[in-house]
C-alpha positions in Angstrom: -29.3 8.2 5.9 -32.2 8.4 8.3 -32.5 6.3 11.6 -35.8 5.8 13.9 -33.3 5.2 16.8 -33.3 8.1 19.3 -30.4 7.5 20.8 -28.4 7.3 17.4 -26.7 10.8 17.0 -28.4 13.2 14.9 -25.0 13.8 12.6 -25.0 10.2 11.3 -22.8 10.5 8.6 -24.0 9.3 4.5 -22.1 7.1 2.7 -22.5 9.3 -0.4 -21.9 13.0 1.6 -18.6 14.3 0.2 -15.5 13.7 2.4 -12.4 16.4 2.5 -9.4 15.0 3.7 -6.5 17.6 4.2 -6.9 19.2 0.2 -8.7 16.8 -1.6 -12.3 16.7 -1.5 -14.0 13.1 -2.2 -17.4 12.9 -3.7 -18.4 10.3 -1.8 -16.7 7.9 1.1 -16.6 4.9 -1.3 -13.0 4.0 -1.6 -11.8 0.6 -3.6 -9.5 -1.2 -2.2 -6.2 -2.1 -4.5 -6.0 -5.3 -6.0 -2.5 -7.2 -7.3 -2.5 -7.7 -10.9 0.8 -9.0 -12.0 0.5 -7.9 -14.9 3.6 -5.5 -15.1 6.9 -5.3 -16.8 9.4 -3.8 -15.1 7.0 -2.3 -13.0 5.4 -0.3 -16.0 1.6 -0.1 -15.8 0.2 -1.5 -18.9 -2.8 -1.4 -21.0 -4.1 -3.9 -18.2 -4.1 -1.8 -15.5 -5.7 0.9 -17.5 -8.5 -1.2 -18.2 -9.2 -2.5 -14.9 -8.8 0.7 -12.9 -11.4 2.2 -15.5 -13.4 -0.5 -15.1 -13.6 0.3 -11.5 -13.9 3.9 -11.7 -16.9 4.3 -13.9 -18.4 2.2 -10.9 -18.6 5.4 -8.9 -16.1 5.1 -6.0 -14.7 8.2 -5.1 -10.8 6.7 -4.3 -9.2 4.2 -6.8 -6.2 2.8 -4.8 -3.4 1.4 -7.6 -1.9 -2.4 -6.5 1.0 -2.5 -4.0 3.6 -0.8 -5.9 7.1 -1.4 -5.3 9.7 1.4 -4.3 12.7 -0.9 -4.9 12.7 -3.4 -7.3 13.5 -5.9 -4.7 10.5 -4.3 -2.4 8.0 -6.5 -5.0 6.0 -9.2 -4.2 7.0 -10.7 -8.1 8.4 -9.3 -10.9 4.9 -8.9 -12.0 4.0 -6.0 -9.7 3.9 -2.4 -10.4 6.9 0.2 -9.3 7.9 3.5 -8.7 11.2 2.9 -8.0 12.2 4.3 -11.3 11.3 7.9 -13.1 10.4 6.5 -16.3 7.5 4.5 -14.8 5.9 7.4 -13.9 4.2 8.5 -17.4 2.4 4.8 -17.3 0.4 5.9 -14.2 -0.6 9.1 -16.0 -2.6 6.5 -18.4 -5.2 5.9 -15.5 -8.4 6.9 -15.3 -9.2 10.6 -14.1 -12.7 9.9 -13.1 -12.0 9.0 -9.4 -9.3 10.4 -7.6 -6.5 7.8 -7.7 -4.0 6.6 -5.1 -0.6 5.1 -5.1 -0.3 2.6 -2.6 3.8 2.5 -1.7 5.1 -0.7 -0.1 2.0 -2.4 -1.8 -8.5 -3.8 -9.4 -11.8 -8.6 -12.6 -13.2 -9.5 -15.8 -16.6 -9.7 -17.1 -19.0 -12.2 -15.6 -20.4 -15.1 -17.4 -18.7 -17.9 -19.0 -16.5 -16.1 -21.8 -15.4 -13.7 -18.8 -14.1 -17.0 -16.8 -12.8 -18.4 -20.0 -10.7 -15.3 -20.4 -9.5 -15.1 -17.0 -8.6 -18.6 -16.4 -6.5 -18.4 -20.0 -4.8 -15.7 -18.4 -4.0 -16.7 -15.1 -2.7 -19.8 -16.5 -0.5 -17.5 -18.4 0.3 -14.8 -15.8 1.9 -17.9 -13.5 3.6 -19.7 -16.4 5.7 -16.1 -16.8 5.7 -15.5 -12.9 6.9 -19.1 -12.5 9.5 -17.9 -15.1 10.7 -14.5 -14.0 10.8 -15.8 -10.3 13.6 -18.4 -10.4 16.1 -15.9 -9.8 13.8 -13.8 -7.5 15.7 -13.4 -4.4 13.2 -12.5 -1.1 14.5 -10.5 1.8 13.2 -10.2 4.9 14.3 -7.6 8.0 15.0 -10.2 10.6 13.0 -13.2 9.8 15.8 -16.4 9.5 14.1 -19.5 7.3 15.4 -21.5 4.5 13.2 -19.2 2.5 14.3 -15.7 2.9 17.8 -14.2 3.2 18.0 -11.7 6.5 19.3 -8.5 6.7 20.3 -7.9 10.1 20.9 -4.6 11.8 22.2 -2.8 8.6 21.3 0.9 9.3 23.1 1.9 5.6 19.6 -0.5 4.1 17.7 1.0 6.2 18.4 4.4 5.6 18.3 3.8 2.0 14.5 2.1 2.2 13.4 5.0 3.7 15.3 7.2 1.4 13.4 5.0 -1.2 9.6 5.7 0.1 10.2 9.7 0.2 11.7 9.3 -3.9 8.7 7.0 -4.7 6.1 9.3 -3.2 7.7 12.2 -5.5 7.2 10.1 -8.1 3.7 9.4 -7.4 3.0 13.3 -7.3 4.1 13.5 -10.7 2.0 10.8 -11.9 -0.8 12.5 -10.9 -1.6 11.5 -7.7 -3.8 12.7 -5.2 -3.3 10.2 -2.3 -0.7 7.9 -1.1 -1.3 4.7 1.3 1.5 3.1 2.6 1.2 0.0 3.3 2.6 -1.3 6.9 0.1 -4.4 7.3 0.3 -8.1 7.1 4.0 -8.9 6.8 5.1 -6.0 4.6 8.1 -4.4 5.1 7.0 -1.9 7.9 5.2 -4.4 9.4 7.7 -6.6 9.8 9.5 -3.8 12.0 6.7 -3.3 14.3 5.6 -6.8 15.2 7.5 -8.5 17.6 6.9 -11.5 16.0 9.0 -11.1 12.8 11.2 -8.0 14.3 14.3 -10.2 16.2 16.7 -7.4 15.7 18.5 -6.2 19.2 19.9 -2.3 17.9 17.6 1.1 18.0 14.9 -0.5 15.7 14.0 -3.6 17.3 13.1 -4.9 20.9 10.7 -2.1 22.9 7.4 -1.1 20.9 9.3 2.4 20.7 11.9 0.8 19.0 10.1 -1.2 16.4 7.8 1.3 15.9 10.9 4.2 14.5 11.7 2.9 11.1 7.7 3.4 10.6 7.6 6.7 11.9 10.9 7.7 10.0 9.7 6.6 6.7 5.9 9.1 7.7 8.5 11.5 8.3 10.6 11.3 5.5 7.3 10.9 2.8 5.4 13.4 4.2 8.5 16.2 4.2 8.6 15.7 0.2 4.8 15.7 -0.6 2.3 18.6 -1.0 0.9 19.7 2.5 -2.9 19.4 0.6 -2.2 15.8 0.1 -3.6 13.2 2.1 -0.8 10.2 3.0 -2.9 7.3 4.6 -1.8 3.9 6.4 -3.1 0.7 6.0 -1.9 -1.3 9.2 -2.8 -4.7 11.2 -5.2 -4.6 13.7 -3.6 -7.7 15.5 -0.7 -9.8 14.8 -0.8 -13.3 15.7 -3.1 -15.7 17.7 -5.8 -14.2 19.4 -4.7 -15.2 22.7 -1.7 -13.4 21.7 -1.7 -9.7 23.1 2.0 -8.7 22.1 0.4 -6.4 19.7 -3.4 -4.7 19.6 -4.7 -1.9 18.4 -3.4 -0.2 21.1 -0.1 -0.4 20.0 -0.6 1.8 16.6 -1.9 4.6 18.8 1.9 6.1 18.8 1.2 6.1 15.0 -1.2 9.1 15.6 0.2 12.4 14.4 0.1 15.1 17.0 -2.0 16.9 17.2 -4.3 13.8 15.5 -5.2 15.2 12.3 -5.1 13.6 9.1 -1.7 12.1 7.9 
């Protein structure tokens, strides 16, 4: 990537140059973000996921991130989402394409263009929505501390907290066995870890609520638990929200995330 601006450093990173993170070398710097498919059966990856991820992989992206993958059954967005909450689901993930490096997303890719593809997607969408409505009828949504008629808060429950942290670690082990080379922790826009970190949703009064240090505690414990059970050469990434709340609200900005940086600052 060349530049004619003399003020720009000569060391301009090229999009198609390899990138090494811990023990993984990516052939370029193009990452595919995860896209929820709502096509799983009891957490298992299906033929749909194979085709979806495979069609993305042939495009040349170096890192293909699988959709949000629940570490507990109740931790999924819907009953149609992927899960690594039991060992039996791991083999279904091995069928995913190997032409690109795959990243498992703990926490948490469309058909052909043209009239026929659009019709197929519309028909499939109606089928999926109908099936999800049926399965969501008895689906119990849990929140860490938010209280409203739509959520069932579980306040100050340290036993539940430990169980959820352990579930993240066990799912990370299953991701390794399933052949994933990278793990991304989903800690953004309303997912569990984001609920802990955000002053807008975390109203707990124990050691996990109140100060920034307390609100980050569960996230840091989860990182340590996962890092401790995966290979040292395996990258552990995290998605976070840059800011939470209205722009005028300065209660959470990027500087609040700085305590999450490893000491010394290396790839997690």
